[in-house]
C-alpha positions as CSV (number, residue, x, y, z in Angstrom):
1,M,71.8,110.2,87.0
2,S,74.0,108.4,89.3
3,A,75.9,110.4,92.0
4,I,79.6,110.6,91.6
5,P,81.1,108.2,94.1
6,P,83.4,109.6,96.9
7,G,86.9,110.1,95.9
8,F,86.3,110.7,92.2
9,A,87.3,114.1,90.7
10,K,86.3,115.5,87.3
11,L,89.0,115.3,84.8
12,D,89.6,118.3,82.5
13,A,88.8,117.3,78.9
14,T,92.0,116.2,77.2
15,S,90.7,116.5,73.7
16,P,87.6,117.7,71.8
17,F,86.6,113.9,71.6
18,H,86.8,113.5,75.4
19,E,84.5,116.7,75.6
20,L,81.9,114.8,73.6
21,V,82.0,111.5,75.5
22,G,82.6,112.9,79.0
23,P,82.7,114.1,81.5
24,L,85.1,111.5,82.9
25,Y,86.2,111.2,86.6
26,E,89.5,110.0,88.1
27,K,90.2,108.3,91.4
28,R,93.8,107.6,92.5
29,D,94.8,105.5,95.4
30,G,98.6,105.2,95.2
31,A,99.4,103.5,91.9
32,T,95.7,102.3,91.5
33,V,93.8,104.4,88.9
34,A,90.1,104.3,88.2
35,I,88.2,106.3,85.6
36,G,84.5,106.7,85.9
37,L,81.5,107.8,83.9
38,A,77.9,108.5,84.7
39,V,76.2,107.0,81.7
40,A,73.9,109.5,79.9
41,E,71.5,109.3,77.2
42,K,74.1,110.2,74.6
43,H,76.1,107.0,75.5
44,K,73.3,104.6,74.7
45,N,72.7,102.6,71.5
46,R,69.3,102.0,69.9
47,R,68.6,99.2,72.4
48,G,68.8,101.6,75.3
49,I,72.1,100.3,76.8
50,V,75.5,101.9,76.7
51,H,77.1,101.6,73.3
52,G,80.0,99.0,73.2
53,G,82.1,101.8,71.6
54,M,81.6,103.8,74.7
55,I,82.8,101.0,77.0
56,C,85.9,100.6,74.6
57,T,86.5,104.3,74.8
58,L,86.4,104.4,78.6
59,A,88.7,101.4,78.8
60,D,91.2,102.7,76.3
61,F,91.3,106.2,77.9
62,A,91.7,104.8,81.4
63,M,94.5,102.5,80.5
64,G,96.3,105.1,78.4
65,H,95.9,107.7,81.2
66,A,97.2,105.3,83.8
67,A,100.2,104.1,81.6
68,S,101.1,107.7,80.7
69,T,101.9,108.5,84.4
70,A,102.9,105.1,85.7
71,A,106.6,105.7,85.4
72,G,106.6,109.2,87.1
73,A,106.4,112.2,84.7
74,P,103.7,112.2,82.1
75,R,104.7,110.5,78.8
76,K,103.1,110.6,75.4
77,L,101.9,107.3,74.1
78,V,99.9,105.6,71.4
79,T,97.6,102.6,71.6
80,T,99.0,99.8,69.5
81,T,96.6,97.1,70.5
82,L,93.3,97.1,72.4
83,S,91.2,94.0,73.2
84,V,87.8,94.2,74.9
85,D,85.5,91.4,76.0
86,F,81.9,92.2,77.1
87,A,80.2,90.5,80.0
88,G,77.4,92.8,80.8
89,N,76.2,96.3,80.2
90,A,74.8,99.5,81.7
91,R,72.0,102.0,81.2
92,P,71.6,105.7,81.4
93,G,71.8,106.7,85.0
94,D,74.3,104.0,86.0
95,W,77.8,104.7,87.1
96,I,80.5,102.7,85.4
97,E,84.3,102.7,86.1
98,A,87.4,101.2,84.6
99,R,89.9,100.0,87.2
100,V,93.3,99.8,85.8
101,D,96.4,97.6,86.4
102,V,99.5,98.7,84.6
103,M,101.4,95.4,84.4
104,R,104.6,96.8,83.0
105,P,105.1,100.6,82.4
106,G,108.3,100.0,80.4
107,K,110.5,102.5,78.6
108,R,109.3,101.8,75.1
109,V,106.1,99.8,75.6
110,A,103.5,99.6,78.3
111,F,101.2,96.5,79.0
112,V,97.9,97.4,80.8
113,N,94.7,95.6,81.9
114,C,91.4,96.8,83.2
115,F,88.0,95.7,84.2
116,V,84.9,97.9,83.7
117,Y,82.4,97.8,86.6
118,R,78.8,98.6,87.0
119,G,78.5,98.6,90.8
120,A,80.0,95.2,91.9
121,D,79.4,93.6,88.4
122,R,82.3,93.4,86.0
123,I,80.8,94.2,82.6
124,A,83.9,94.2,80.5
125,R,87.6,93.4,80.6
126,A,90.2,95.0,78.4
127,N,93.9,94.9,77.7
128,A,96.1,97.1,75.7
129,T,99.7,97.7,74.6
130,F,100.9,101.3,74.3
131,L,104.0,102.5,72.4
132,I,105.8,105.1,74.5
133,L,106.9,108.0,72.3
134,P,110.1,109.8,72.6
135,P,109.7,113.2,74.5
136,D,110.3,115.2,71.3
137,E,107.4,113.7,69.3
Protein backbone atom coordinates (compact mmCIF):
# COMPACT_ATOMS: atom_id res chain seq x y z
CA MET A 1 0.00 0.00 0.00
CA SER A 2 1.19 3.51 -0.74
CA ALA A 3 2.46 5.63 2.10
CA ILE A 4 0.20 8.52 2.99
CA PRO A 5 1.86 11.65 1.54
CA PRO A 6 3.05 14.37 3.93
CA GLY A 7 0.40 16.88 4.94
CA PHE A 8 -2.57 14.48 4.72
CA ALA A 9 -4.54 13.68 7.87
CA LYS A 10 -7.08 10.88 8.23
CA LEU A 11 -10.67 12.10 8.17
CA ASP A 12 -13.13 10.70 10.65
CA ALA A 13 -15.79 8.72 8.83
CA THR A 14 -18.71 11.02 8.10
CA SER A 15 -21.20 8.18 7.48
CA PRO A 16 -21.42 4.38 7.44
CA PHE A 17 -20.86 4.54 3.66
CA HIS A 18 -17.59 6.40 4.09
CA GLU A 19 -16.48 3.78 6.61
CA LEU A 20 -16.90 1.20 3.83
CA VAL A 21 -15.04 3.11 1.11
CA GLY A 22 -12.36 4.76 3.27
CA PRO A 23 -10.29 5.63 4.99
CA LEU A 24 -10.09 9.04 3.34
CA TYR A 25 -7.42 11.65 4.03
CA GLU A 26 -7.53 15.44 3.84
CA LYS A 27 -4.93 18.07 3.08
CA ARG A 28 -5.72 21.78 3.32
CA ASP A 29 -3.53 24.63 2.22
CA GLY A 30 -5.50 27.83 2.69
CA ALA A 31 -8.63 27.51 0.55
CA THR A 32 -7.18 24.55 -1.39
CA VAL A 33 -8.57 21.14 -0.42
CA ALA A 34 -7.36 17.70 -1.50
CA ILE A 35 -8.93 14.40 -0.44
CA GLY A 36 -6.81 11.28 -0.86
CA LEU A 37 -7.28 7.54 -0.85
CA ALA A 38 -4.85 4.64 -0.72
CA VAL A 39 -6.40 2.27 -3.27
CA ALA A 40 -7.09 -1.10 -1.62
CA GLU A 41 -8.24 -4.46 -2.94
CA LYS A 42 -11.83 -3.55 -1.97
CA HIS A 43 -11.73 -0.63 -4.44
CA LYS A 44 -10.96 -2.66 -7.56
CA ASN A 45 -13.28 -4.02 -10.20
CA ARG A 46 -12.98 -7.45 -11.81
CA ARG A 47 -10.30 -6.14 -14.19
CA GLY A 48 -8.05 -5.32 -11.23
CA ILE A 49 -8.26 -1.53 -11.51
CA VAL A 50 -10.04 0.93 -9.26
CA HIS A 51 -13.79 0.85 -9.88
CA GLY A 52 -15.13 3.90 -11.70
CA GLY A 53 -17.75 4.24 -8.98
CA MET A 54 -14.97 4.65 -6.42
CA ILE A 55 -13.45 7.48 -8.44
CA CYS A 56 -16.90 9.10 -8.63
CA THR A 57 -17.33 8.64 -4.87
CA LEU A 58 -13.95 10.22 -4.16
CA ALA A 59 -14.69 13.19 -6.43
CA ASP A 60 -18.22 13.72 -5.05
CA PHE A 61 -17.05 13.51 -1.45
CA ALA A 62 -14.08 15.81 -2.03
CA MET A 63 -16.13 18.47 -3.81
CA GLY A 64 -18.96 18.34 -1.28
CA HIS A 65 -16.54 18.42 1.64
CA ALA A 66 -14.77 21.48 0.22
CA ALA A 67 -18.03 23.27 -0.70
CA SER A 68 -19.53 22.66 2.74
CA THR A 69 -16.82 24.74 4.39
CA ALA A 70 -15.91 27.17 1.58
CA ALA A 71 -17.99 30.03 2.96
CA GLY A 72 -16.75 29.69 6.54
CA ALA A 73 -18.93 27.73 8.95
CA PRO A 74 -19.87 24.19 7.82
CA ARG A 75 -23.07 24.02 5.78
CA LYS A 76 -25.35 21.16 4.85
CA LEU A 77 -25.63 20.51 1.14
CA VAL A 78 -26.94 18.05 -1.42
CA THR A 79 -25.36 17.07 -4.73
CA THR A 80 -27.69 18.14 -7.54
CA THR A 81 -25.44 17.36 -10.53
CA LEU A 82 -22.24 15.37 -10.89
CA SER A 83 -20.26 14.81 -14.07
CA VAL A 84 -17.10 12.71 -14.25
CA ASP A 85 -14.79 12.07 -17.20
CA PHE A 86 -12.18 9.32 -16.99
CA ALA A 87 -8.70 9.65 -18.52
CA GLY A 88 -6.80 6.91 -16.67
CA ASN A 89 -6.99 4.58 -13.71
CA ALA A 90 -5.20 3.21 -10.67
CA ARG A 91 -4.53 -0.15 -9.04
CA PRO A 92 -4.43 -1.39 -5.46
CA GLY A 93 -1.37 0.09 -3.79
CA ASP A 94 -1.66 3.41 -5.64
CA TRP A 95 -2.38 6.73 -3.94
CA ILE A 96 -5.05 8.84 -5.64
CA GLU A 97 -6.27 12.28 -4.66
CA ALA A 98 -8.98 14.70 -5.70
CA ARG A 99 -7.79 18.30 -5.82
CA VAL A 100 -10.74 20.64 -5.54
CA ASP A 101 -11.53 24.11 -6.84
CA VAL A 102 -14.68 25.71 -5.38
CA MET A 103 -15.58 28.09 -8.20
CA ARG A 104 -18.49 29.75 -6.46
CA PRO A 105 -19.51 28.86 -2.91
CA GLY A 106 -22.80 30.83 -3.16
CA LYS A 107 -25.61 31.21 -0.64
CA ARG A 108 -27.98 28.70 -2.28
CA VAL A 109 -25.80 26.89 -4.84
CA ALA A 110 -22.12 25.96 -5.00
CA PHE A 111 -20.25 25.17 -8.24
CA VAL A 112 -17.20 22.96 -7.82
CA ASN A 113 -14.54 21.31 -10.03
CA CYS A 114 -11.82 18.81 -9.32
CA PHE A 115 -9.18 16.64 -10.92
CA VAL A 116 -8.33 13.19 -9.59
CA TYR A 117 -4.62 12.41 -9.73
CA ARG A 118 -2.48 9.29 -9.50
CA GLY A 119 0.92 10.79 -8.91
CA ALA A 120 1.39 13.49 -11.56
CA ASP A 121 -1.19 11.90 -13.90
CA ARG A 122 -4.73 13.23 -14.04
CA ILE A 123 -6.98 10.19 -14.21
CA ALA A 124 -10.36 11.93 -13.97
CA ARG A 125 -12.00 15.31 -13.95
CA ALA A 126 -15.27 16.10 -12.28
CA ASN A 127 -17.64 18.95 -11.71
CA ALA A 128 -20.69 19.23 -9.53
CA THR A 129 -23.39 21.58 -8.39
CA PHE A 130 -24.54 21.49 -4.78
CA LEU A 131 -27.74 22.87 -3.28
CA ILE A 132 -27.01 24.63 0.02
CA LEU A 133 -29.69 23.64 2.51
CA PRO A 134 -31.18 26.04 5.04
CA PRO A 135 -29.57 25.61 8.51
CA ASP A 136 -32.69 23.99 9.97
CA GLU A 137 -32.90 21.11 7.42
